[in-house]
PDB file with one MODEL, atoms N, CA, C and O in Angstrom:
MODEL        1
ATOM      1  N   HIS A   1      -0.179  -3.897 -16.808  1.00  0.00           N
ATOM      2  CA  HIS A   1       0.496  -4.855 -15.957  1.00  0.00           C
ATOM      3  C   HIS A   1       1.062  -6.016 -16.763  1.00  0.00           C
ATOM      4  O   HIS A   1       2.107  -6.565 -16.414  1.00  0.00           O
ATOM      5  N   LYS A   2       0.388  -6.383 -17.819  1.00  0.00           N
ATOM      6  CA  LYS A   2       0.870  -7.515 -18.612  1.00  0.00           C
ATOM      7  C   LYS A   2       2.156  -7.168 -19.350  1.00  0.00           C
ATOM      8  O   LYS A   2       2.921  -8.061 -19.716  1.00  0.00           O
ATOM      9  N   LYS A   3       2.399  -5.882 -19.572  1.00  0.00           N
ATOM     10  CA  LYS A   3       3.586  -5.460 -20.302  1.00  0.00           C
ATOM     11  C   LYS A   3       4.737  -5.099 -19.370  1.00  0.00           C
ATOM     12  O   LYS A   3       5.749  -4.566 -19.825  1.00  0.00           O
ATOM     13  N   ALA A   4       4.606  -5.374 -18.100  1.00  0.00           N
ATOM     14  CA  ALA A   4       5.585  -4.929 -17.109  1.00  0.00           C
ATOM     15  C   ALA A   4       6.985  -5.470 -17.376  1.00  0.00           C
ATOM     16  O   ALA A   4       7.952  -4.709 -17.339  1.00  0.00           O
ATOM     17  N   LYS A   5       7.114  -6.750 -17.640  1.00  0.00           N
ATOM     18  CA  LYS A   5       8.445  -7.331 -17.837  1.00  0.00           C
ATOM     19  C   LYS A   5       9.126  -6.712 -19.059  1.00  0.00           C
ATOM     20  O   LYS A   5      10.320  -6.415 -19.028  1.00  0.00           O
ATOM     21  N   ARG A   6       8.360  -6.521 -20.132  1.00  0.00           N
ATOM     22  CA  ARG A   6       8.930  -5.909 -21.325  1.00  0.00           C
ATOM     23  C   ARG A   6       9.331  -4.455 -21.038  1.00  0.00           C
ATOM     24  O   ARG A   6      10.370  -3.990 -21.508  1.00  0.00           O
ATOM     25  N   TYR A   7       8.515  -3.751 -20.276  1.00  0.00           N
ATOM     26  CA  TYR A   7       8.811  -2.362 -19.911  1.00  0.00           C
ATOM     27  C   TYR A   7      10.068  -2.284 -19.053  1.00  0.00           C
ATOM     28  O   TYR A   7      10.922  -1.427 -19.280  1.00  0.00           O
ATOM     29  N   ILE A   8      10.184  -3.171 -18.074  1.00  0.00           N
ATOM     30  CA  ILE A   8      11.355  -3.181 -17.198  1.00  0.00           C
ATOM     31  C   ILE A   8      12.617  -3.458 -18.002  1.00  0.00           C
ATOM     32  O   ILE A   8      13.669  -2.878 -17.733  1.00  0.00           O
ATOM     33  N   ALA A   9      12.515  -4.330 -18.976  1.00  0.00           N
ATOM     34  CA  ALA A   9      13.679  -4.671 -19.798  1.00  0.00           C
ATOM     35  C   ALA A   9      14.199  -3.469 -20.581  1.00  0.00           C
ATOM     36  O   ALA A   9      15.374  -3.448 -20.948  1.00  0.00           O
ATOM     37  N   THR A  10      13.367  -2.477 -20.845  1.00  0.00           N
ATOM     38  CA  THR A  10      13.796  -1.294 -21.612  1.00  0.00           C
ATOM     39  C   THR A  10      14.369  -0.200 -20.718  1.00  0.00           C
ATOM     40  O   THR A  10      14.884   0.799 -21.221  1.00  0.00           O
ATOM     41  N   MET A  11      14.289  -0.370 -19.427  1.00  0.00           N
ATOM     42  CA  MET A  11      14.767   0.657 -18.497  1.00  0.00           C
ATOM     43  C   MET A  11      16.240   0.424 -18.188  1.00  0.00           C
ATOM     44  O   MET A  11      16.585  -0.616 -17.627  1.00  0.00           O
ATOM     45  N   PRO A  12      17.113   1.356 -18.535  1.00  0.00           N
ATOM     46  CA  PRO A  12      18.549   1.159 -18.302  1.00  0.00           C
ATOM     47  C   PRO A  12      18.897   0.936 -16.835  1.00  0.00           C
ATOM     48  O   PRO A  12      19.807   0.165 -16.528  1.00  0.00           O
ATOM     49  N   GLU A  13      18.188   1.600 -15.928  1.00  0.00           N
ATOM     50  CA  GLU A  13      18.496   1.454 -14.508  1.00  0.00           C
ATOM     51  C   GLU A  13      18.126   0.078 -13.962  1.00  0.00           C
ATOM     52  O   GLU A  13      18.526  -0.277 -12.853  1.00  0.00           O
ATOM     53  N   CYS A  14      17.362  -0.700 -14.739  1.00  0.00           N
ATOM     54  CA  CYS A  14      16.965  -2.051 -14.317  1.00  0.00           C
ATOM     55  C   CYS A  14      17.696  -3.138 -15.099  1.00  0.00           C
ATOM     56  O   CYS A  14      17.370  -4.318 -14.970  1.00  0.00           O
ATOM     57  N   ALA A  15      18.668  -2.758 -15.898  1.00  0.00           N
ATOM     58  CA  ALA A  15      19.341  -3.722 -16.769  1.00  0.00           C
ATOM     59  C   ALA A  15      19.973  -4.871 -15.993  1.00  0.00           C
ATOM     60  O   ALA A  15      19.987  -6.007 -16.465  1.00  0.00           O
ATOM     61  N   ASP A  16      20.493  -4.580 -14.807  1.00  0.00           N
ATOM     62  CA  ASP A  16      21.176  -5.622 -14.045  1.00  0.00           C
ATOM     63  C   ASP A  16      20.226  -6.625 -13.393  1.00  0.00           C
ATOM     64  O   ASP A  16      20.656  -7.709 -13.000  1.00  0.00           O
ATOM     65  N   ILE A  17      18.951  -6.285 -13.271  1.00  0.00           N
ATOM     66  CA  ILE A  17      18.001  -7.202 -12.620  1.00  0.00           C
ATOM     67  C   ILE A  17      16.876  -7.673 -13.531  1.00  0.00           C
ATOM     68  O   ILE A  17      16.092  -8.535 -13.134  1.00  0.00           O
ATOM     69  N   ALA A  18      16.777  -7.137 -14.730  1.00  0.00           N
ATOM     70  CA  ALA A  18      15.636  -7.418 -15.617  1.00  0.00           C
ATOM     71  C   ALA A  18      15.438  -8.908 -15.870  1.00  0.00           C
ATOM     72  O   ALA A  18      14.300  -9.371 -15.946  1.00  0.00           O
ATOM     73  N   GLU A  19      16.509  -9.658 -15.999  1.00  0.00           N
ATOM     74  CA  GLU A  19      16.385 -11.090 -16.282  1.00  0.00           C
ATOM     75  C   GLU A  19      16.000 -11.903 -15.053  1.00  0.00           C
ATOM     76  O   GLU A  19      15.506 -13.024 -15.177  1.00  0.00           O
ATOM     77  N   ARG A  20      16.223 -11.343 -13.870  1.00  0.00           N
ATOM     78  CA  ARG A  20      15.938 -12.078 -12.640  1.00  0.00           C
ATOM     79  C   ARG A  20      14.559 -11.776 -12.064  1.00  0.00           C
ATOM     80  O   ARG A  20      14.154 -12.379 -11.071  1.00  0.00           O
ATOM     81  N   ILE A  21      13.848 -10.858 -12.675  1.00  0.00           N
ATOM     82  CA  ILE A  21      12.530 -10.477 -12.167  1.00  0.00           C
ATOM     83  C   ILE A  21      11.478 -11.463 -12.647  1.00  0.00           C
ATOM     84  O   ILE A  21      11.430 -11.827 -13.822  1.00  0.00           O
ATOM     85  N   GLU A  22      10.653 -11.879 -11.727  1.00  0.00           N
ATOM     86  CA  GLU A  22       9.514 -12.724 -12.078  1.00  0.00           C
ATOM     87  C   GLU A  22       8.241 -11.958 -11.747  1.00  0.00           C
ATOM     88  O   GLU A  22       8.013 -11.592 -10.594  1.00  0.00           O
ATOM     89  N   ILE A  23       7.421 -11.719 -12.751  1.00  0.00           N
ATOM     90  CA  ILE A  23       6.178 -10.992 -12.566  1.00  0.00           C
ATOM     91  C   ILE A  23       5.076 -11.986 -12.221  1.00  0.00           C
ATOM     92  O   ILE A  23       4.818 -12.928 -12.971  1.00  0.00           O
ATOM     93  N   LEU A  24       4.435 -11.770 -11.090  1.00  0.00           N
ATOM     94  CA  LEU A  24       3.323 -12.614 -10.669  1.00  0.00           C
ATOM     95  C   LEU A  24       2.039 -11.805 -10.810  1.00  0.00           C
ATOM     96  O   LEU A  24       1.889 -10.751 -10.192  1.00  0.00           O
ATOM     97  N   SER A  25       1.139 -12.289 -11.605  1.00  0.00           N
ATOM     98  CA  SER A  25      -0.113 -11.582 -11.822  1.00  0.00           C
ATOM     99  C   SER A  25      -1.100 -11.912 -10.717  1.00  0.00           C
ATOM    100  O   SER A  25      -1.266 -13.070 -10.335  1.00  0.00           O
ATOM    101  N   LEU A  26      -1.749 -10.877 -10.212  1.00  0.00           N
ATOM    102  CA  LEU A  26      -2.800 -11.057  -9.226  1.00  0.00           C
ATOM    103  C   LEU A  26      -4.141 -11.103  -9.948  1.00  0.00           C
ATOM    104  O   LEU A  26      -4.264 -10.582 -11.056  1.00  0.00           O
ATOM    105  N   PRO A  27      -5.131 -11.710  -9.341  1.00  0.00           N
ATOM    106  CA  PRO A  27      -6.466 -11.658  -9.930  1.00  0.00           C
ATOM    107  C   PRO A  27      -6.914 -10.199 -10.048  1.00  0.00           C
ATOM    108  O   PRO A  27      -6.403  -9.345  -9.324  1.00  0.00           O
ATOM    109  N   PRO A  28      -7.856  -9.898 -10.942  1.00  0.00           N
ATOM    110  CA  PRO A  28      -8.266  -8.503 -11.151  1.00  0.00           C
ATOM    111  C   PRO A  28      -8.698  -7.788  -9.872  1.00  0.00           C
ATOM    112  O   PRO A  28      -8.361  -6.620  -9.680  1.00  0.00           O
ATOM    113  N   TYR A  29      -9.419  -8.452  -9.018  1.00  0.00           N
ATOM    114  CA  TYR A  29      -9.831  -7.842  -7.757  1.00  0.00           C
ATOM    115  C   TYR A  29      -9.373  -8.751  -6.637  1.00  0.00           C
ATOM    116  O   TYR A  29      -9.946  -9.820  -6.426  1.00  0.00           O
ATOM    117  N   SER A  30      -8.342  -8.331  -5.917  1.00  0.00           N
ATOM    118  CA  SER A  30      -7.798  -9.189  -4.865  1.00  0.00           C
ATOM    119  C   SER A  30      -7.314  -8.349  -3.687  1.00  0.00           C
ATOM    120  O   SER A  30      -6.113  -8.309  -3.421  1.00  0.00           O
ATOM    121  N   PRO A  31      -8.212  -7.681  -2.981  1.00  0.00           N
ATOM    122  CA  PRO A  31      -7.781  -6.827  -1.877  1.00  0.00           C
ATOM    123  C   PRO A  31      -7.075  -7.583  -0.762  1.00  0.00           C
ATOM    124  O   PRO A  31      -6.251  -6.998  -0.060  1.00  0.00           O
ATOM    125  N   ASP A  32      -7.371  -8.859  -0.578  1.00  0.00           N
ATOM    126  CA  ASP A  32      -6.715  -9.620   0.485  1.00  0.00           C
ATOM    127  C   ASP A  32      -5.254  -9.912   0.168  1.00  0.00           C
ATOM    128  O   ASP A  32      -4.478 -10.241   1.065  1.00  0.00           O
ATOM    129  N   LEU A  33      -4.877  -9.795  -1.096  1.00  0.00           N
ATOM    130  CA  LEU A  33      -3.492 -10.032  -1.486  1.00  0.00           C
ATOM    131  C   LEU A  33      -2.687  -8.742  -1.557  1.00  0.00           C
ATOM    132  O   LEU A  33      -1.484  -8.778  -1.814  1.00  0.00           O
ATOM    133  N   ASN A  34      -3.329  -7.615  -1.334  1.00  0.00           N
ATOM    134  CA  ASN A  34      -2.677  -6.316  -1.430  1.00  0.00           C
ATOM    135  C   ASN A  34      -2.508  -5.750  -0.017  1.00  0.00           C
ATOM    136  O   ASN A  34      -3.503  -5.385   0.611  1.00  0.00           O
ATOM    137  N   PRO A  35      -1.286  -5.669   0.497  1.00  0.00           N
ATOM    138  CA  PRO A  35      -1.079  -5.248   1.881  1.00  0.00           C
ATOM    139  C   PRO A  35      -1.632  -3.861   2.203  1.00  0.00           C
ATOM    140  O   PRO A  35      -2.084  -3.632   3.325  1.00  0.00           O
ATOM    141  N   ILE A  36      -1.606  -2.939   1.256  1.00  0.00           N
ATOM    142  CA  ILE A  36      -2.096  -1.595   1.563  1.00  0.00           C
ATOM    143  C   ILE A  36      -3.589  -1.610   1.858  1.00  0.00           C
ATOM    144  O   ILE A  36      -4.079  -0.778   2.621  1.00  0.00           O
ATOM    145  N   GLU A  37      -4.309  -2.544   1.262  1.00  0.00           N
ATOM    146  CA  GLU A  37      -5.740  -2.660   1.565  1.00  0.00           C
ATOM    147  C   GLU A  37      -5.949  -3.057   3.020  1.00  0.00           C
ATOM    148  O   GLU A  37      -6.909  -2.618   3.655  1.00  0.00           O
ATOM    149  N   ARG A  38      -5.066  -3.873   3.543  1.00  0.00           N
ATOM    150  CA  ARG A  38      -5.161  -4.269   4.951  1.00  0.00           C
ATOM    151  C   ARG A  38      -4.866  -3.083   5.864  1.00  0.00           C
ATOM    152  O   ARG A  38      -5.524  -2.897   6.888  1.00  0.00           O
ATOM    153  N   VAL A  39      -3.872  -2.282   5.483  1.00  0.00           N
ATOM    154  CA  VAL A  39      -3.543  -1.091   6.269  1.00  0.00           C
ATOM    155  C   VAL A  39      -4.739  -0.144   6.305  1.00  0.00           C
ATOM    156  O   VAL A  39      -5.089   0.379   7.363  1.00  0.00           O
ATOM    157  N   TRP A  40      -5.368   0.075   5.144  1.00  0.00           N
ATOM    158  CA  TRP A  40      -6.535   0.966   5.105  1.00  0.00           C
ATOM    159  C   TRP A  40      -7.692   0.397   5.912  1.00  0.00           C
ATOM    160  O   TRP A  40      -8.417   1.155   6.557  1.00  0.00           O
ATOM    161  N   ARG A  41      -7.881  -0.899   5.894  1.00  0.00           N
ATOM    162  CA  ARG A  41      -8.966  -1.516   6.670  1.00  0.00           C
ATOM    163  C   ARG A  41      -8.769  -1.256   8.167  1.00  0.00           C
ATOM    164  O   ARG A  41      -9.717  -0.921   8.877  1.00  0.00           O
ATOM    165  N   ILE A  42      -7.531  -1.412   8.635  1.00  0.00           N
ATOM    166  CA  ILE A  42      -7.238  -1.148  10.041  1.00  0.00           C
ATOM    167  C   ILE A  42      -7.398   0.336  10.356  1.00  0.00           C
ATOM    168  O   ILE A  42      -7.951   0.696  11.396  1.00  0.00           O
ATOM    169  N   ALA A  43      -6.918   1.195   9.465  1.00  0.00           N
ATOM    170  CA  ALA A  43      -7.036   2.638   9.693  1.00  0.00           C
ATOM    171  C   ALA A  43      -8.503   3.052   9.789  1.00  0.00           C
ATOM    172  O   ALA A  43      -8.871   3.838  10.662  1.00  0.00           O
ATOM    173  N   ARG A  44      -9.323   2.536   8.913  1.00  0.00           N
ATOM    174  CA  ARG A  44     -10.755   2.871   8.972  1.00  0.00           C
ATOM    175  C   ARG A  44     -11.370   2.386  10.272  1.00  0.00           C
ATOM    176  O   ARG A  44     -12.127   3.109  10.921  1.00  0.00           O
ATOM    177  N   ARG A  45     -11.040   1.156  10.649  1.00  0.00           N
ATOM    178  CA  ARG A  45     -11.627   0.584  11.867  1.00  0.00           C
ATOM    179  C   ARG A  45     -11.201   1.366  13.112  1.00  0.00           C
ATOM    180  O   ARG A  45     -12.020   1.635  13.990  1.00  0.00           O
ATOM    181  N   GLU A  46      -9.918   1.729  13.182  1.00  0.00           N
ATOM    182  CA  GLU A  46      -9.396   2.353  14.395  1.00  0.00           C
ATOM    183  C   GLU A  46      -9.546   3.872  14.432  1.00  0.00           C
ATOM    184  O   GLU A  46      -9.573   4.457  15.515  1.00  0.00           O
ATOM    185  N   GLN A  47      -9.644   4.521  13.276  1.00  0.00           N
ATOM    186  CA  GLN A  47      -9.596   5.979  13.270  1.00  0.00           C
ATOM    187  C   GLN A  47     -10.833   6.675  12.707  1.00  0.00           C
ATOM    188  O   GLN A  47     -11.212   7.738  13.198  1.00  0.00           O
ATOM    189  N   THR A  48     -11.457   6.108  11.708  1.00  0.00           N
ATOM    190  CA  THR A  48     -12.518   6.866  11.040  1.00  0.00           C
ATOM    191  C   THR A  48     -13.894   6.219  11.110  1.00  0.00           C
ATOM    192  O   THR A  48     -14.884   6.856  10.750  1.00  0.00           O
ATOM    193  N   HIS A  49     -13.983   4.982  11.559  1.00  0.00           N
ATOM    194  CA  HIS A  49     -15.263   4.291  11.564  1.00  0.00           C
ATOM    195  C   HIS A  49     -16.279   5.013  12.439  1.00  0.00           C
ATOM    196  O   HIS A  49     -16.019   5.315  13.604  1.00  0.00           O
ATOM    197  N   ASN A  50     -17.422   5.280  11.863  1.00  0.00           N
ATOM    198  CA  ASN A  50     -18.551   5.850  12.599  1.00  0.00           C
ATOM    199  C   ASN A  50     -18.196   7.195  13.248  1.00  0.00           C
ATOM    200  O   ASN A  50     -18.675   7.512  14.336  1.00  0.00           O
ATOM    201  N   THR A  51     -17.362   7.972  12.575  1.00  0.00           N
ATOM    202  CA  THR A  51     -16.909   9.263  13.093  1.00  0.00           C
ATOM    203  C   THR A  51     -17.234  10.349  12.080  1.00  0.00           C
ATOM    204  O   THR A  51     -17.018  10.185  10.879  1.00  0.00           O
ATOM    205  N   PHE A  52     -17.751  11.452  12.581  1.00  0.00           N
ATOM    206  CA  PHE A  52     -18.029  12.605  11.727  1.00  0.00           C
ATOM    207  C   PHE A  52     -16.830  13.542  11.763  1.00  0.00           C
ATOM    208  O   PHE A  52     -16.327  13.875  12.836  1.00  0.00           O
ATOM    209  N   PHE A  53     -16.380  13.961  10.605  1.00  0.00           N
ATOM    210  CA  PHE A  53     -15.300  14.934  10.497  1.00  0.00           C
ATOM    211  C   PHE A  53     -15.878  16.194   9.856  1.00  0.00           C
ATOM    212  O   PHE A  53     -16.400  16.132   8.743  1.00  0.00           O
ATOM    213  N   PRO A  54     -15.793  17.320  10.531  1.00  0.00           N
ATOM    214  CA  PRO A  54     -16.433  18.537  10.029  1.00  0.00           C
ATOM    215  C   PRO A  54     -15.839  19.054   8.723  1.00  0.00           C
ATOM    216  O   PRO A  54     -16.506  19.762   7.968  1.00  0.00           O
ATOM    217  N   ASP A  55     -14.582  18.699   8.461  1.00  0.00           N
ATOM    218  CA  ASP A  55     -13.980  19.134   7.202  1.00  0.00           C
ATOM    219  C   ASP A  55     -12.859  18.164   6.816  1.00  0.00           C
ATOM    220  O   ASP A  55     -12.433  17.322   7.607  1.00  0.00           O
ATOM    221  N   LEU A  56     -12.409  18.310   5.598  1.00  0.00           N
ATOM    222  CA  LEU A  56     -11.388  17.408   5.063  1.00  0.00           C
ATOM    223  C   LEU A  56     -10.068  17.545   5.812  1.00  0.00           C
ATOM    224  O   LEU A  56      -9.361  16.554   5.993  1.00  0.00           O
ATOM    225  N   GLN A  57      -9.727  18.743   6.245  1.00  0.00           N
ATOM    226  CA  GLN A  57      -8.467  18.957   6.956  1.00  0.00           C
ATOM    227  C   GLN A  57      -8.426  18.183   8.267  1.00  0.00           C
ATOM    228  O   GLN A  57      -7.375  17.659   8.635  1.00  0.00           O
ATOM    229  N   THR A  58      -9.529  18.102   8.968  1.00  0.00           N
ATOM    230  CA  THR A  58      -9.584  17.351  10.226  1.00  0.00           C
ATOM    231  C   THR A  58      -9.339  15.867   9.969  1.00  0.00           C
ATOM    232  O   THR A  58      -8.582  15.219  10.692  1.00  0.00           O
ATOM    233  N   LEU A  59      -9.978  15.345   8.946  1.00  0.00           N
ATOM    234  CA  LEU A  59      -9.763  13.941   8.579  1.00  0.00           C
ATOM    235  C   LEU A  59      -8.314  13.705   8.170  1.00  0.00           C
ATOM    236  O   LEU A  59      -7.697  12.727   8.592  1.00  0.00           O
ATOM    237  N   THR A  60      -7.777  14.593   7.355  1.00  0.00           N
ATOM    238  CA  THR A  60      -6.394  14.462   6.895  1.00  0.00           C
ATOM    239  C   THR A  60      -5.420  14.483   8.065  1.00  0.00           C
ATOM    240  O   THR A  60      -4.493  13.674   8.119  1.00  0.00           O
ATOM    241  N   ASP A  61      -5.626  15.402   8.999  1.00  0.00           N
ATOM    242  CA  ASP A  61      -4.745  15.485  10.167  1.00  0.00           C
ATOM    243  C   ASP A  61      -4.804  14.210  10.995  1.00  0.00           C
ATOM    244  O   ASP A  61      -3.775  13.707  11.447  1.00  0.00           O
ATOM    245  N   LYS A  62      -6.002  13.694  11.189  1.00  0.00           N
ATOM    246  CA  LYS A  62      -6.166  12.468  11.985  1.00  0.00           C
ATOM    247  C   LYS A  62      -5.430  11.294  11.332  1.00  0.00           C
ATOM    248  O   LYS A  62      -4.729  10.541  12.008  1.00  0.00           O
ATOM    249  N   LEU A  63      -5.593  11.146  10.024  1.00  0.00           N
ATOM    250  CA  LEU A  63      -4.933  10.039   9.321  1.00  0.00           C
ATOM    251  C   LEU A  63      -3.424  10.245   9.222  1.00  0.00           C
ATOM    252  O   LEU A  63      -2.660   9.285   9.319  1.00  0.00           O
ATOM    253  N   ASP A  64      -2.988  11.496   9.027  1.00  0.00           N
ATOM    254  CA  ASP A  64      -1.544  11.764   9.000  1.00  0.00           C
ATOM    255  C   ASP A  64      -0.893  11.362  10.313  1.00  0.00           C
ATOM    256  O   ASP A  64       0.168  10.736  10.319  1.00  0.00           O
ATOM    257  N   ASN A  65      -1.523  11.720  11.424  1.00  0.00           N
ATOM    258  CA  ASN A  65      -0.977  11.351  12.733  1.00  0.00           C
ATOM    259  C   ASN A  65      -0.968   9.835  12.923  1.00  0.00           C
ATOM    260  O   ASN A  65      -0.027   9.278  13.487  1.00  0.00           O
ATOM    261  N   TYR A  66      -2.013   9.181  12.451  1.00  0.00           N
ATOM    262  CA  TYR A  66      -2.093   7.722  12.573  1.00  0.00           C
ATOM    263  C   TYR A  66      -1.001   7.041  11.749  1.00  0.00           C
ATOM    264  O   TYR A  66      -0.309   6.150  12.243  1.00  0.00           O
ATOM    265  N   PHE A  67      -0.851   7.462  10.494  1.00  0.00           N
ATOM    266  CA  PHE A  67       0.135   6.828   9.617  1.00  0.00           C
ATOM    267  C   PHE A  67       1.572   7.183   9.999  1.00  0.00           C
ATOM    268  O   PHE A  67       2.497   6.460   9.629  1.00  0.00           O
ATOM    269  N   ALA A  68       1.776   8.266  10.723  1.00  0.00           N
ATOM    270  CA  ALA A  68       3.124   8.620  11.171  1.00  0.00           C
ATOM    271  C   ALA A  68       3.696   7.530  12.074  1.00  0.00           C
ATOM    272  O   ALA A  68       4.911   7.342  12.135  1.00  0.00           O
ATOM    273  N   ARG A  69       2.821   6.818  12.770  1.00  0.00           N
ATOM    274  CA  ARG A  69       3.290   5.720  13.634  1.00  0.00           C
ATOM    275  C   ARG A  69       3.865   4.562  12.831  1.00  0.00           C
ATOM    276  O   ARG A  69       4.610   3.747  13.375  1.00  0.00           O
ATOM    277  N   PHE A  70       3.536   4.474  11.558  1.00  0.00           N
ATOM    278  CA  PHE A  70       4.005   3.366  10.726  1.00  0.00           C
ATOM    279  C   PHE A  70       5.335   3.656  10.034  1.00  0.00           C
ATOM    280  O   PHE A  70       5.827   2.821   9.274  1.00  0.00           O
ATOM    281  N   ARG A  71       5.916   4.812  10.281  1.00  0.00           N
ATOM    282  CA  ARG A  71       7.197   5.122   9.634  1.00  0.00           C
ATOM    283  C   ARG A  71       8.288   4.152  10.062  1.00  0.00           C
ATOM    284  O   ARG A  71       9.158   3.787   9.271  1.00  0.00           O
ATOM    285  N   ASP A  72       8.229   3.744  11.307  1.00  0.00           N
ATOM    286  CA  ASP A  72       9.190   2.769  11.819  1.00  0.00           C
ATOM    287  C   ASP A  72       8.501   1.409  11.904  1.00  0.00           C
ATOM    288  O   ASP A  72       7.300   1.342  12.169  1.00  0.00           O
ATOM    289  N   PRO A  73       9.243   0.329  11.683  1.00  0.00           N
ATOM    290  CA  PRO A  73       8.628  -0.997  11.808  1.00  0.00           C
ATOM    291  C   PRO A  73       7.982  -1.176  13.184  1.00  0.00           C
ATOM    292  O   PRO A  73       8.518  -0.735  14.200  1.00  0.00           O
ATOM    293  N   ASN A  74       6.845  -1.817  13.190  1.00  0.00           N
ATOM    294  CA  ASN A  74       6.160  -2.072  14.453  1.00  0.00           C
ATOM    295  C   ASN A  74       5.390  -3.377  14.346  1.00  0.00           C
ATOM    296  O   ASN A  74       5.276  -3.955  13.265  1.00  0.00           O
ATOM    297  N   SER A  75       4.865  -3.835  15.468  1.00  0.00           N
ATOM    298  CA  SER A  75       4.214  -5.146  15.511  1.00  0.00           C
ATOM    299  C   SER A  75       2.951  -5.193  14.668  1.00  0.00           C
ATOM    300  O   SER A  75       2.608  -6.251  14.140  1.00  0.00           O
ATOM    301  N   LYS A  76       2.250  -4.075  14.527  1.00  0.00           N
ATOM    302  CA  LYS A  76       1.024  -4.070  13.734  1.00  0.00           C
ATOM    303  C   LYS A  76       1.327  -4.303  12.251  1.00  0.00           C
ATOM    304  O   LYS A  76       0.631  -5.072  11.588  1.00  0.00           O
ATOM    305  N   LEU A  77       2.360  -3.642  11.735  1.00  0.00           N
ATOM    306  CA  LEU A  77       2.719  -3.841  10.328  1.00  0.00           C
ATOM    307  C   LEU A  77       3.245  -5.239  10.069  1.00  0.00           C
ATOM    308  O   LEU A  77       2.998  -5.806   9.005  1.00  0.00           O
ATOM    309  N   VAL A  78       3.959  -5.794  11.016  1.00  0.00           N
ATOM    310  CA  VAL A  78       4.508  -7.147  10.849  1.00  0.00           C
ATOM    311  C   VAL A  78       3.386  -8.160  10.655  1.00  0.00           C
ATOM    312  O   VAL A  78       3.539  -9.119   9.899  1.00  0.00           O
ATOM    313  N   THR A  79       2.255  -7.953  11.335  1.00  0.00           N
ATOM    314  CA  THR A  79       1.154  -8.918  11.218  1.00  0.00           C
ATOM    315  C   THR A  79       0.488  -8.864   9.852  1.00  0.00           C
ATOM    316  O   THR A  79      -0.196  -9.810   9.464  1.00  0.00           O
ATOM    317  N   LEU A  80       0.676  -7.777   9.121  1.00  0.00           N
ATOM    318  CA  LEU A  80       0.046  -7.675   7.802  1.00  0.00           C
ATOM    319  C   LEU A  80       0.848  -8.434   6.785  1.00  0.00           C
ATOM    320  O   LEU A  80       0.481  -8.470   5.610  1.00  0.00           O
TER     321      LEU A  80
ENDMDL
END
């Protein structure tokens, strides 16, 4: 992560934006600053908490159906 700006500068497809990018470092462990952690927290609470799944496919299907609702912008994602 510390080498990100230098890496971006070497990428030809990023040449037009490399100078305008500002890299902001997050603390090593910062789940509250990472939006995907919030999405997973809600998914666990609403879909998998305290639930037994007989096999991995059942769990995968349940989560796939849940995350399919997030393909389009919605009020739940806006709050994150």
